[in-house]
C-alpha distance (Angstrom), angle and dihedral (degrees) to the residues before:
residue distance angle dihedral
M1 . . .
I2 3.81 . .
A3 3.79 128.8 .
E4 3.80 121.8 -151.5
V5 3.83 104.6 -142.1
I6 3.84 130.8 -171.0
V7 3.80 104.7 -149.4
D8 3.81 127.5 -141.3
V9 3.81 94.6 -109.3
A10 3.83 115.9 109.6
A11 3.79 102.5 -150.3
H12 3.70 132.0 121.0
P13 3.81 102.9 -117.9
I14 3.79 89.9 45.2
D15 3.82 96.0 52.1
R16 3.82 95.0 107.1
P17 3.84 136.3 74.5
F18 3.77 119.0 -80.3
D19 3.82 125.2 -152.3
Y20 3.76 120.0 -116.4
A21 3.83 129.6 176.0
I22 3.81 114.4 -117.5
P23 3.91 107.0 -135.9
N24 3.81 112.1 -124.8
K25 3.88 94.6 -113.3
L26 3.83 89.9 55.4
E27 3.86 97.3 45.6
P28 3.81 96.5 91.0
L29 3.80 92.2 50.3
T30 3.82 102.1 40.6
E31 3.87 119.1 101.9
P32 3.81 136.1 158.8
G33 3.76 112.5 -87.5
M34 3.79 96.0 42.2
R35 3.79 126.1 122.7
V36 3.81 117.3 -123.3
K37 3.77 139.9 -178.3
V38 3.80 110.2 -125.2
P39 3.82 135.7 177.6
F40 3.82 109.4 -109.2
G41 3.81 117.8 177.2
N42 3.83 104.6 -41.4
R43 3.78 96.7 -27.9
K44 3.84 140.9 58.8
V45 3.77 120.5 -109.5
L46 3.80 136.9 178.9
G47 3.73 117.4 -104.2
F48 3.91 139.9 175.6
I49 3.82 120.3 -126.2
T50 3.82 106.6 -131.4
N51 3.83 99.1 173.2
I52 3.85 141.5 5.7
K53 3.78 120.3 -146.6
Q54 3.79 139.4 172.6
T55 3.84 100.5 -127.8
T56 3.80 141.9 25.8
E57 3.82 132.9 -155.4
L58 3.78 89.9 -136.3
D59 3.81 126.9 92.0
S60 3.82 101.4 -84.3
A61 3.87 90.1 -147.2
K62 3.84 88.9 63.7
I63 3.80 95.8 48.9
K64 3.77 112.8 106.6
P65 3.79 119.9 -142.0
I66 3.82 125.0 -119.0
H67 3.79 109.0 -94.7
E68 3.80 99.6 -151.0
L69 3.80 143.8 -15.7
M70 3.75 111.9 -120.5
D71 3.79 94.8 -165.7
V72 3.81 138.1 48.6
V73 3.80 91.7 -157.6
P74 3.84 126.9 25.1
V75 3.80 115.2 -87.1
L76 3.90 91.3 -156.1
T77 3.69 126.5 48.9
P78 3.89 122.8 -134.3
E79 3.88 85.9 -104.5
L80 3.81 93.7 55.2
L81 3.85 91.0 48.9
E82 3.80 88.2 54.6
L83 3.80 90.4 47.1
A84 3.82 91.3 54.0
K85 3.86 90.0 56.6
W86 3.86 88.6 50.6
M87 3.85 91.7 48.3
K88 3.79 91.2 48.5
E89 3.80 88.8 57.8
K90 3.86 99.0 36.2
T91 3.82 98.8 45.6
V92 3.84 98.9 30.0
C93 3.83 94.8 -122.3
F94 3.81 137.2 131.1
E95 3.65 116.1 -84.3
I96 3.82 91.6 -127.5
D97 3.85 88.3 59.7
A98 3.80 91.2 52.1
L99 3.85 90.3 49.8
Q100 3.79 93.8 46.7
V101 3.83 95.2 51.1
M102 3.89 88.2 58.1
I103 3.77 95.7 62.3
P104 3.86 127.2 65.3
A105 3.79 115.5 -96.9
A106 3.85 88.8 -112.3
L107 3.83 89.0 68.6
R108 3.79 95.9 50.0
A109 3.76 112.2 106.6
K110 3.79 125.4 -95.6
Y111 3.74 110.2 -155.2
E112 3.85 118.5 -154.7
K113 3.82 126.3 -178.6
R114 3.83 112.2 -138.9
F115 3.81 140.2 163.3
V116 3.81 117.7 -123.6
L117 3.86 123.7 -153.8
K118 3.84 110.6 -122.7
A119 3.83 97.8 175.6
S120 3.80 138.0 38.6
L121 3.85 120.6 -67.7
E122 3.82 90.6 -111.4
E123 3.78 92.2 61.2
I124 3.79 97.3 61.1
A125 3.88 130.6 73.2
P126 3.79 112.5 -73.2
Q127 3.80 94.4 -122.7
L128 3.84 90.1 59.1
R129 3.78 95.6 49.9
P130 3.90 95.7 84.7
F131 3.84 89.1 58.2
F132 3.81 93.4 55.5
A133 3.78 98.6 34.4
K134 3.81 95.3 91.5
R135 3.84 101.5 32.7
P136 3.83 135.8 13.6
F137 3.83 93.9 -114.5
V138 3.77 141.0 42.5
R139 3.79 127.7 -151.7
A140 3.80 117.1 -115.8
S141 3.81 90.6 -127.7
E142 3.85 89.9 58.8
A143 3.73 97.1 52.2
E144 3.78 107.2 40.8
E145 3.82 96.0 129.0
F146 3.82 91.1 53.5
F147 3.84 97.4 53.6
S148 3.77 95.3 114.6
Q149 3.78 90.9 51.3
L150 3.80 90.8 48.1
K151 3.76 91.0 49.6
K152 3.84 90.2 56.5
E153 3.85 90.8 51.3
M154 3.77 90.5 49.0
D155 3.76 91.0 54.2
K156 3.79 88.8 51.8
G157 3.84 89.2 49.7
T158 3.84 96.3 -121.6
I159 3.80 93.2 112.6
M160 3.82 129.0 37.1
A161 3.82 129.1 -159.8
D162 3.77 112.0 -128.6
T163 3.84 139.2 171.6
D164 3.73 117.3 -130.3
I165 3.78 115.9 -152.0
S166 3.74 117.8 -160.9
Q167 3.78 135.3 157.4
Q168 3.80 117.4 -102.9
T169 3.79 99.6 -120.4
A170 3.76 129.5 33.9
V171 3.77 129.5 -143.1
K172 3.80 109.2 -87.1
K173 3.80 112.6 -113.9
V174 3.85 126.2 -164.7
R175 3.88 125.6 -159.4
M176 3.80 109.3 -116.8
I177 3.85 121.8 -162.1
H178 3.82 114.4 -152.1
I179 3.77 109.7 -158.5
A180 3.90 113.5 -145.1
D181 3.79 117.1 -88.7
S182 3.76 99.5 -127.7
L183 3.75 132.2 58.0
E184 3.84 90.5 -148.1
Q185 3.80 90.5 60.2
L186 3.89 89.8 52.0
E187 3.78 93.3 46.5
A188 3.78 91.7 51.2
I189 3.82 91.9 61.3
E190 3.79 114.7 100.9
I191 3.79 120.2 -135.7
R192 3.73 125.5 -178.2
A193 3.91 114.1 -112.2
N194 3.87 91.8 -122.4
A195 3.86 95.0 50.8
K196 3.79 90.2 92.2
Q197 3.88 96.8 164.8
Q198 3.83 89.9 54.0
L199 3.80 92.8 47.7
K200 3.81 91.6 49.5
L201 3.87 90.7 50.1
M202 3.86 91.0 47.2
E203 3.87 88.7 55.8
Y204 3.80 88.8 53.9
M205 3.79 91.7 48.3
K206 3.74 93.0 50.7
A207 3.76 89.4 53.5
N208 3.90 89.3 50.4
V209 3.76 104.8 40.9
G210 3.79 114.7 174.8
R211 3.80 94.8 9.3
A212 3.77 122.4 140.6
I213 3.71 111.1 -149.7
E214 3.81 136.7 168.8
S215 3.76 112.2 -100.1
A216 3.89 94.1 -125.2
Q217 3.80 89.9 49.9
L218 3.84 90.7 48.9
Q219 3.82 92.3 51.5
K220 3.84 87.7 51.7
E221 3.77 98.1 45.6
A222 3.82 97.7 41.2
G223 3.78 94.9 36.4
T224 3.77 91.4 -127.0
T225 3.79 142.0 126.8
L226 3.82 135.8 -113.4
P227 3.84 95.6 -110.6
T228 3.86 89.8 52.8
I229 3.86 90.0 51.8
Y230 3.87 90.5 49.2
S231 3.87 89.6 50.1
L232 3.90 91.1 56.8
V233 3.84 90.7 42.4
D234 3.84 89.2 55.7
K235 3.84 88.0 51.5
G236 3.84 91.4 53.7
A237 3.83 98.6 -106.1
A238 3.83 91.9 122.8
S239 3.74 143.8 -4.2
I240 3.85 130.9 -131.9
S241 3.75 130.9 -134.1
N242 3.87 135.1 169.2
M243 3.83 111.3 -124.4
E244 3.84 126.5 -168.8
A245 3.81 111.9 -112.6
Y246 3.79 136.5 -179.0
R247 3.81 121.8 -118.9
D248 3.78 107.7 -123.0
P249 3.81 111.4 -130.9
Q250 3.82 92.9 -176.4
L251 3.80 114.0 117.5
L252 3.78 89.2 171.0
A253 3.78 126.4 109.8
Q254 3.82 121.4 -115.4
I255 3.86 108.9 -53.3
E256 3.78 120.3 -140.9
K257 3.82 119.5 -146.0
K258 3.82 115.3 -106.6
E259 3.73 130.4 -162.6
S260 3.84 127.0 -130.9
L261 3.76 118.7 -81.4
S262 3.78 121.4 -125.4
L263 3.79 112.5 -98.8
T264 3.78 126.9 -126.1
P265 3.89 116.3 -122.5
A266 3.84 90.8 -99.1
Q267 3.80 92.5 48.5
Q268 3.86 89.6 45.9
Q269 3.77 90.9 52.5
A270 3.90 92.0 52.1
F271 3.78 92.6 44.7
D272 3.83 92.9 49.9
A273 3.86 90.1 51.9
I274 3.81 90.1 52.6
R275 3.80 93.8 42.5
R276 3.83 90.7 54.2
S277 3.83 90.8 53.9
L278 3.79 100.6 47.0
D279 3.79 91.3 118.4
T280 3.85 96.2 48.6
S281 3.73 132.9 78.6
R282 3.92 91.6 -124.0
T283 3.80 119.5 147.7
F284 3.81 116.1 -139.3
L285 3.78 124.6 -162.1
L286 3.83 105.4 -152.3
H287 3.84 101.7 -159.7
G288 3.83 104.8 -172.9
I289 3.84 126.6 156.9
T290 3.82 116.7 -117.5
G291 3.78 110.5 -69.9
S292 3.88 93.7 17.0
G293 3.87 92.9 126.3
K294 3.82 102.4 -102.9
T295 3.82 90.4 150.7
E296 3.84 93.6 58.4
I297 3.86 89.4 54.0
Y298 3.83 89.2 50.1
L299 3.84 91.0 50.5
Q300 3.83 96.1 47.3
S301 3.81 91.3 44.7
I302 3.78 90.8 52.6
D303 3.81 89.1 48.7
Q304 3.81 89.8 58.3
V305 3.81 90.4 49.1
L306 3.83 92.0 51.6
K307 3.77 91.9 48.7
A308 3.81 86.9 57.1
G309 3.80 89.0 53.6
K310 3.80 97.4 -109.1
E311 3.81 135.4 118.3
A312 3.77 136.8 -113.5
I313 3.83 139.6 -149.3
M314 3.83 120.7 -153.7
L315 3.80 115.7 -170.3
V316 3.83 124.1 -163.7
P317 3.85 122.8 -174.1
E318 3.75 103.9 -135.8
I319 3.82 129.1 48.9
S320 3.84 86.5 -138.4
L321 3.79 90.5 61.7
T322 3.83 92.3 52.3
P323 3.82 99.0 75.6
Q324 3.85 92.3 54.9
M325 3.86 91.9 42.8
T326 3.79 89.9 46.1
V327 3.89 92.5 54.6
R328 3.80 90.6 50.5
F329 3.79 92.7 49.8
K330 3.84 94.6 43.6
E331 3.84 89.9 49.1
R332 3.86 88.1 56.3
F333 3.87 104.0 33.4
G334 3.78 104.5 20.6
D335 3.86 116.4 -163.8
M336 3.78 92.6 -1.1
V337 3.92 86.8 85.4
A338 3.82 127.5 90.6
V339 3.79 122.4 -172.0
L340 3.83 124.1 -144.9
H341 3.85 121.7 -179.4
S342 3.82 141.1 125.3
G343 3.75 93.5 -97.9
L344 3.85 91.2 73.6
S345 3.79 123.6 86.9
A346 3.82 117.3 -109.0
G347 3.81 89.3 -104.5
E348 3.79 93.6 50.8
K349 3.82 92.3 49.3
Y350 3.84 89.3 48.2
D351 3.82 90.4 53.0
E352 3.83 94.4 47.4
W353 3.87 88.5 48.3
R354 3.82 90.7 51.0
K355 3.79 90.2 52.8
I356 3.80 88.3 55.1
Q357 3.77 93.8 44.2
R358 3.82 92.5 50.8
G359 3.79 92.6 48.6
E360 3.85 93.3 -114.7
V361 3.81 93.3 131.1
K362 3.76 132.7 38.6
V363 3.86 103.4 -162.7
V364 3.82 129.5 52.3
V365 3.82 120.8 -162.8
G366 3.81 114.2 -171.1
A367 3.81 151.5 109.6
R368 3.81 127.3 -76.4
S369 3.84 102.3 -54.5
A370 3.93 90.4 55.3
I371 3.81 85.7 79.7
F372 3.85 85.8 81.6
A373 3.84 93.8 58.3
P374 3.81 104.5 147.8
F375 3.85 96.5 -121.9
Q376 3.71 116.0 152.7
N377 3.78 99.7 -160.6
L378 3.83 108.3 38.3
G379 3.78 115.6 -176.1
L380 3.83 102.6 173.4
I381 3.89 140.3 7.3
I382 3.79 120.7 -162.7
L383 3.83 128.3 -170.8
D384 3.79 110.9 -166.8
E385 3.82 115.6 -156.3
E386 3.74 88.0 13.8
H387 3.80 93.6 -175.4
E388 3.71 93.3 68.4
S389 3.88 118.3 121.5
S390 3.85 90.9 -144.0
Y391 3.86 89.3 77.2
K392 3.85 86.3 72.3
Q393 3.87 116.3 78.7
D394 3.80 113.4 -129.0
D395 3.78 98.2 -149.0
S396 3.84 135.3 39.2
P397 2.99 120.6 -22.6
R398 3.82 89.7 39.3
Y399 3.79 96.0 -163.7
H400 3.80 128.6 158.3
A401 3.82 114.2 -135.1
R402 3.77 88.6 -139.1
D403 3.85 93.2 60.8
V404 3.80 90.9 45.8
A405 3.80 91.0 49.8
I406 3.76 92.6 52.9
W407 3.87 91.6 47.5
R408 3.83 90.5 51.6
S409 3.83 91.5 45.0
E410 3.85 88.8 56.5
F411 3.81 90.6 48.7
H412 3.80 94.0 50.7
Q413 3.86 96.7 30.8
C414 3.78 92.6 -124.8
P415 3.78 132.1 132.5
V416 3.89 128.3 -101.8
I417 3.79 119.7 -145.0
L418 3.92 114.9 -157.0
G419 3.82 106.1 -167.9
S420 3.80 126.7 -166.7
A421 3.77 145.5 137.9
T422 3.82 86.7 -145.9
P423 3.80 109.7 29.1
S424 3.79 120.6 -160.5
L425 3.85 111.3 -96.3
E426 3.89 90.0 -116.7
S427 3.80 91.7 57.1
Y428 3.83 94.8 43.4
A429 3.83 90.3 48.4
R430 3.85 89.5 52.3
A431 3.81 90.5 49.5
Q432 3.89 90.4 50.1
K433 3.85 88.4 51.9
G434 3.80 91.7 48.6
V435 3.87 94.9 -114.1
Y436 3.90 85.3 119.7
E437 3.79 125.8 30.2
L438 3.81 110.6 -116.2
L439 3.84 117.9 -138.5
V440 3.82 114.5 -176.0
L441 3.85 130.7 -159.1
E442 3.81 106.6 -171.7
K443 3.77 99.7 174.1
R444 3.86 134.3 52.8
A445 3.80 114.2 -100.7
Q446 3.81 96.9 -107.1
N447 3.82 93.0 33.6
Q448 3.86 91.3 -106.7
P449 3.79 111.3 160.4
L450 3.81 119.7 -108.8
P451 3.79 112.0 -98.0
N452 3.83 116.2 -87.8
V453 3.84 105.6 -107.4
E454 3.85 122.0 -152.3
I455 3.81 119.1 -169.3
I456 3.83 112.4 -151.2
D457 3.76 120.0 -154.9
M458 3.89 102.6 -140.0
R459 3.77 89.9 -166.9
E460 3.85 88.1 68.2
E461 3.81 90.1 47.8
L462 3.86 89.1 54.4
K463 3.87 90.8 50.7
K464 3.84 88.4 53.4
G465 3.81 88.7 54.1
N466 3.80 97.5 -105.9
R467 3.81 105.3 142.4
S468 3.75 93.7 167.5
M469 3.85 122.3 112.0
F470 3.78 86.4 -124.4
S471 3.81 117.5 75.1
V472 3.86 115.0 -139.3
P473 3.90 94.2 -108.8
L474 3.81 91.5 50.1
A475 3.83 94.7 47.6
D476 3.83 90.6 48.3
A477 3.80 91.3 49.4
I478 3.81 91.5 50.5
R479 3.84 90.2 53.2
E480 3.81 90.3 46.7
R481 3.87 92.7 52.8
L482 3.81 92.2 48.0
E483 3.84 89.4 54.0
K484 3.81 89.4 52.1
K485 3.84 92.2 46.5
E486 3.82 90.5 -119.3
Q487 3.82 123.9 140.4
V488 3.80 130.2 -110.7
V489 3.82 132.6 -154.1
L490 3.78 118.5 -157.6
F491 3.84 117.5 -167.9
L492 3.76 127.3 -159.9
N493 3.76 122.6 174.2
K494 3.78 98.5 -134.2
R495 3.83 144.8 39.3
G496 3.81 135.8 -129.4
Y497 3.77 127.4 55.3
S498 3.78 104.7 -80.8
S499 3.85 134.2 4.3
F500 3.81 94.3 -126.2
V501 3.78 145.8 -9.7
L502 3.87 117.1 -121.7
C503 3.75 140.2 -176.0
R504 3.94 106.5 -129.6
D505 3.88 90.7 -156.9
C506 3.73 103.1 55.5
G507 3.82 101.8 9.1
T508 3.80 96.3 -120.2
V509 3.84 112.2 160.4
M510 3.84 114.6 -152.6
Q511 3.86 104.1 -113.0
C512 3.78 132.9 -166.0
P513 3.82 107.0 -105.4
N514 3.87 91.1 -140.7
C515 3.80 101.0 42.2
D516 3.88 136.6 40.3
I517 3.81 91.4 -116.8
S518 3.85 133.8 98.9
L519 3.78 118.6 -108.7
T520 3.85 118.7 -107.9
Y521 3.78 118.6 -128.0
H522 3.86 115.6 -127.2
R523 3.81 110.1 -165.5
S524 3.84 97.1 -167.0
T525 3.84 91.6 64.9
E526 3.78 98.7 23.0
M527 3.79 88.6 -124.7
M528 3.77 137.1 128.6
K529 3.81 112.3 -134.9
C530 3.79 135.8 -169.3
H531 3.83 109.6 -134.0
Y532 3.82 91.6 -155.4
C533 3.81 108.1 50.6
G534 3.85 100.4 12.5
Y535 3.87 96.7 -118.0
D536 3.75 113.3 155.0
E537 3.80 138.5 -178.2
K538 3.80 140.1 168.3
V539 3.78 118.3 -88.1
P540 3.83 108.7 -96.9
T541 3.83 119.0 -121.2
T542 3.82 91.1 -149.3
C543 3.83 132.3 33.1
P544 3.81 109.9 -94.0
E545 3.89 88.7 -142.4
C546 3.91 106.1 44.2
E547 3.82 99.6 9.2
S548 3.87 90.3 -126.1
Q549 3.80 116.1 154.4
H550 3.85 92.1 -142.9
I551 3.84 95.3 106.3
R552 3.87 111.1 159.5
F553 3.80 134.5 -178.4
F554 3.79 118.4 -131.0
G555 3.78 132.9 -166.7
T556 3.76 128.8 27.3
G557 3.85 131.7 -84.1
T558 3.75 133.6 176.4
Q559 3.84 93.8 -100.5
K560 3.83 89.0 53.4
V561 3.79 92.8 48.7
E562 3.81 88.3 50.1
E563 3.83 90.2 56.8
E564 3.81 93.1 44.7
L565 3.82 90.0 51.4
A566 3.77 89.6 54.5
K567 3.78 86.6 60.2
V568 3.80 96.1 44.3
V569 3.80 98.2 42.1
P570 3.86 106.9 12.0
E571 3.81 90.4 172.7
A572 3.80 95.0 59.2
R573 3.74 123.0 107.8
V574 3.89 105.4 -135.7
L575 3.77 127.9 -163.9
R576 3.86 116.3 -166.4
M577 3.76 119.9 -151.7
D578 3.84 116.1 -172.3
V579 3.86 138.1 115.7
D580 3.81 90.7 -77.2
T581 3.81 97.0 53.6
T582 3.83 96.5 40.4
R583 3.85 98.1 50.8
N584 3.88 92.3 107.3
K585 3.83 122.0 79.5
G586 3.68 112.7 -91.4
A587 3.81 95.2 11.7
H588 3.78 93.0 125.6
E589 3.73 93.4 56.2
K590 3.84 93.6 44.6
I591 3.84 93.9 51.2
L592 3.75 95.3 45.1
A593 3.86 92.2 43.8
A594 3.81 91.7 50.7
F595 3.87 89.3 49.7
G596 3.76 91.2 47.5
E597 3.77 92.4 51.7
G598 3.79 89.9 53.5
K599 3.83 95.9 -110.6
A600 3.83 89.5 135.0
D601 3.83 135.7 39.2
I602 3.77 98.7 -154.9
L603 3.80 131.1 38.4
L604 3.84 110.5 -161.6
G605 3.73 116.8 -171.5
T606 3.81 153.4 137.1
Q607 3.77 129.3 -111.6
M608 3.83 93.3 -47.7
I609 3.87 90.7 74.1
A610 3.83 94.3 47.5
K611 3.88 96.6 83.9
G612 3.72 140.2 45.9
L613 3.83 100.4 2.0
D614 3.75 109.4 138.3
F615 3.82 114.0 -176.1
P616 3.85 120.6 149.7
N617 3.74 96.5 -146.1
I618 3.86 97.3 58.5
T619 3.79 105.8 108.7
L620 3.79 101.2 154.8
V621 3.80 132.6 50.3
G622 3.80 122.6 -177.5
V623 3.82 122.9 -166.1
L624 3.78 103.5 -160.3
S625 3.78 97.1 -164.7
A626 3.78 121.3 10.9
D627 3.76 92.4 178.2
T628 3.82 101.9 67.6
T629 3.79 95.7 93.4
L630 3.77 95.4 27.8
H631 3.79 98.5 76.4
L632 3.76 99.9 43.2
P633 3.82 113.6 123.7
D634 3.76 92.4 -113.4
F635 3.84 127.6 113.9
R636 3.83 89.2 -132.4
A637 3.83 94.8 52.5
A638 3.88 94.7 105.3
E639 3.78 92.6 43.8
K640 3.79 92.8 50.5
T641 3.78 91.7 47.7
Y642 3.84 92.1 50.2
Q643 3.83 91.7 47.4
L644 3.80 94.2 47.8
L645 3.82 95.8 47.4
T646 3.87 92.1 47.2
Q647 3.78 91.8 48.1
V648 3.82 95.5 46.4
S649 3.88 90.3 45.5
G650 3.80 88.3 53.9
R651 3.81 91.1 65.6
A652 3.86 90.2 75.0
G653 3.76 127.9 84.6
R654 3.81 98.2 3.7
D655 3.79 94.1 147.4
K656 3.80 133.9 33.6
L657 3.79 96.6 -52.2
P658 3.82 115.6 83.1
G659 3.84 117.3 -117.9
T660 3.81 134.7 -136.9
V661 3.79 128.2 -162.8
Y662 3.82 127.4 -162.1
I663 3.79 116.6 -161.3
Q664 3.86 114.2 -166.4
S665 3.80 114.7 -157.3
Y666 3.75 143.6 160.9
T667 3.84 90.5 -152.2
P668 3.88 101.0 41.6
E669 3.85 91.6 158.9
H670 3.85 95.1 64.8
Y671 3.82 110.8 117.5
A672 3.87 91.5 -129.4
I673 3.86 88.4 62.1
T674 3.80 99.5 37.8
L675 3.83 94.2 47.3
A676 3.83 91.7 45.2
K677 3.85 87.4 57.7
D678 3.85 91.7 73.6
Q679 3.83 97.4 22.4
L680 3.80 90.5 -114.5
F681 3.79 100.5 169.6
E682 3.84 100.7 168.6
P683 3.88 96.1 54.5
F684 3.84 89.0 46.3
Y685 3.78 91.2 49.4
D686 3.80 93.1 49.8
Q687 3.81 92.9 48.7
E688 3.80 95.4 44.2
M689 3.85 92.1 45.7
A690 3.82 88.9 54.2
M691 3.83 88.9 53.0
R692 3.84 91.9 47.5
R693 3.88 91.7 47.8
A694 3.83 90.4 50.6
S695 3.83 94.0 50.5
G696 3.76 96.8 35.6
Y697 3.76 102.7 -117.5
P698 3.86 134.8 137.8
P699 2.96 133.2 -31.4
Y700 3.86 85.1 34.4
F701 3.74 92.6 42.9
Y702 3.87 134.4 27.9
V703 3.82 112.1 -128.0
V704 3.77 133.0 -151.8
N705 3.78 121.8 -169.5
I706 3.79 116.9 -154.2
Q707 3.83 115.7 -169.0
F708 3.80 131.0 -171.6
T709 3.83 130.2 -166.9
H710 3.73 132.7 -173.6
E711 3.89 136.7 151.9
D712 3.82 89.9 -115.9
L713 3.74 120.6 68.4
M714 3.85 96.2 -152.1
T715 3.82 92.1 47.7
V716 3.76 94.8 52.3
S717 3.83 93.2 46.4
E718 3.79 89.8 49.8
Y719 3.84 92.9 53.6
A720 3.77 90.6 46.6
E721 3.83 89.3 50.7
Q722 3.80 92.2 47.9
T723 3.87 89.7 50.9
V724 3.76 94.1 52.0
R725 3.72 91.6 49.5
Y726 3.79 90.3 49.8
L727 3.83 93.5 47.7
N728 3.81 92.1 48.6
S729 3.84 89.5 53.1
Q730 3.81 94.9 47.1
L731 3.83 105.6 37.3
S732 3.74 128.4 73.8
P733 3.92 119.3 -94.2
S734 3.83 92.0 -112.2
T735 3.84 91.1 64.3
I736 3.78 113.9 90.8
I737 3.79 120.8 -142.8
I738 3.87 118.0 -164.4
G739 3.69 121.3 -163.5
P740 2.89 151.5 -45.1
S741 3.81 96.2 -130.3
A742 3.76 137.6 146.3
S743 3.87 113.3 -85.5
L744 3.75 119.2 -105.9
I745 3.81 88.7 -100.9
A746 3.80 96.6 39.0
R747 3.81 96.8 -166.4
V748 3.79 131.3 32.9
N749 3.81 124.3 172.9
N750 3.87 90.9 -7.4
R751 3.81 90.6 -56.2
Y752 3.81 120.4 119.1
R753 3.78 115.2 -134.8
Y754 3.82 129.1 -148.6
Q755 3.77 128.4 172.7
C756 3.81 143.4 -177.5
L757 3.79 130.8 -162.5
I758 3.81 128.7 -138.3
K759 3.78 115.2 -156.8
Y760 3.81 118.5 -171.4
K761 3.77 145.6 154.4
K762 3.73 100.4 -163.0
E763 3.82 121.2 4.6
P764 3.84 112.8 163.0
K765 3.82 93.3 -178.4
L766 3.84 97.1 49.5
S767 3.81 99.1 100.6
E768 3.74 93.3 45.3
V769 3.87 93.2 46.9
L770 3.87 93.1 47.8
Q771 3.82 90.3 49.4
Q772 3.80 88.4 51.5
L773 3.79 90.6 49.4
I774 3.80 91.3 52.8
K775 3.85 89.0 50.4
I776 3.88 89.8 53.8
Y777 3.80 89.0 47.3
R778 3.80 93.7 49.0
T779 3.78 95.6 46.5
E780 3.78 100.3 39.6
W781 3.84 117.1 13.5
L782 3.79 104.0 35.5
R783 3.82 92.0 65.5
K784 3.79 88.0 56.2
G785 3.72 93.5 57.0
A786 3.83 101.3 -99.0
T787 3.81 126.6 136.1
L788 3.82 126.2 -152.9
S789 3.80 124.6 -165.9
I790 3.80 125.8 -174.6
D791 3.83 119.3 -158.9
M792 3.83 116.5 -170.3
N793 3.84 111.3 -152.7
P794 3.85 95.3 -9.2
T795 3.81 119.5 -154.8
S796 3.80 88.8 -136.1
V797 3.79 133.6 17.4
M798 3.86 96.3 -156.4
């Protein structure tokens, strides 16, 4: 039998299946979807079996056998193998990249060079013998200074170079102590009278005859130590075994089960439409204003799916939303829920994935990659906040979770629910055309009014002499809420202390030496950091250009706002939530739990607090600068601003207390800001669609962004020019090609960046032309140090 294997080598000529013979002893075990070690060239690599066949067109004498099976059961289902082929075509990536993204990082291969002893110890050079005395191999990293010696031995054939492939995380094992089954057996054991610890442990064992207990738990309960346990094991009082266990990612307290809530008439109508379509691959756009009860519809729809014996995937965009969403799902479905997001360790993710693979859970809650959960009988897929750009992967394979969800829904004949208060223009346009079915929730679940939104013109504040980042009305409102013991959320669209550091005498801005971007000042460490390449340096005391001492910090960051708050309301207890304060594991949960328990009056944060927060005591939301995303050179700038303002406004007044929102802006007349005030989505949609039609952007056109990088500016511009000439000669006249031009940030990590855009409505040759472009890049440009990336339907063209 022959296995078709996709090998773990991301290169263009190798992006196809290779035939390998399946050794007779492995035939009964081998299935598509398993990982294997195979010889490739003069080394061993990991591969995925995508098909098994009886014959091959190649010379059977030349076909190498599979070296080893890495799995006992397939890690990928036949459906996911099909999906990888579709992703390869759709996102213009290598098939191995698509296969790797579907498995947890713990299963991805770890390659280690090592030298293996092929003869007896006496036959090799004396100085090498200590290395091989304890084990038959030595890792290359341990023997670097003896490479010349090892080379001589390899020439003699006494030592062989080899590549060891292992997975990155092992299965967790716990030590179990099995206490003897009979009391007579325990009583027959003799213990010296002065062995007090053993006597004490024996009393515990007699009271727990036949019990199996984890060794750490036994030490705790019996107040004993490991050596004491081993002493009694040696005497026959118990036996030891290693048992597989799951790592527990839950940092949450005990969760009580909760029943379904009763639905409002609008919720019921949406729920009925979904319930009627549970056996179809229909896509629903659930457009409900903030607080309209979309989550309850998700929960009750999943309940229906589970009753039919099927499984469900629930995606959320931000890791910070996952804890709150997890609690709600665990309250409803208990242990049937697995959680997958980037805040888990590799081992925890691996364990959660194994629960799904083994069919031990029925529901997955997680971020983007949870869309690949290896369920075999999917009944429903939900994307909450479907407009979020975090559903699109930034590097290869550049897939969008929404596209993968719709592909899987067609495979399983199950519905997809896309939920949002501010749907993406593409999704809403599809709903208007009838491609998706539109479900609308116009009122909040408990009929609470939407918060009262005030837009504050910061230009007027400046005229009045207020140079603070807090307008007078917002500062007064914060003080008022503190007096009433209510909570406040302050939103700022960036992190760090200041945007940039500038010399006031000569105007020099402190730049990153590797990138064309200014350094960001971080007060906590007194450092300036580049958020692109990671470069950092101390803040200078004098200007490096003119040696002036007039160094000033411009712009606003979360740390600076926190300091300013201390001046405005010194009595307030402030929690800050941004990338810097949530680096540690579990930090999101801790900050949100503390705020929920009323341990702080003000939650100050970046985008991660704009969505999904549901606390009854928040009555005031302040948006400190609505313009940050508005003036970016990106066709989605207005859409992202509208979405962000609507989402963050929706955090206020979600319970009985009415909410107020203050939006501070230097361009308060912009339609994205004025229409976000009253959450008027349709007028915003109409106006933004008119702008997109006039400028020829999605949803009226599809867009492809092609980016080039190289260490030399002239080289990268030449490759970009060649590409545009090639595209113009190959694509139809109706397709528009913009560029090439330098990217918005023209240099990152000492590499210059150029890009060009393809805009098209119908382009039958596009896939073929892009594949040909990759071929040219792989055969000619890659050797010269260039990189090329192709992003189909990018979320941003910056």
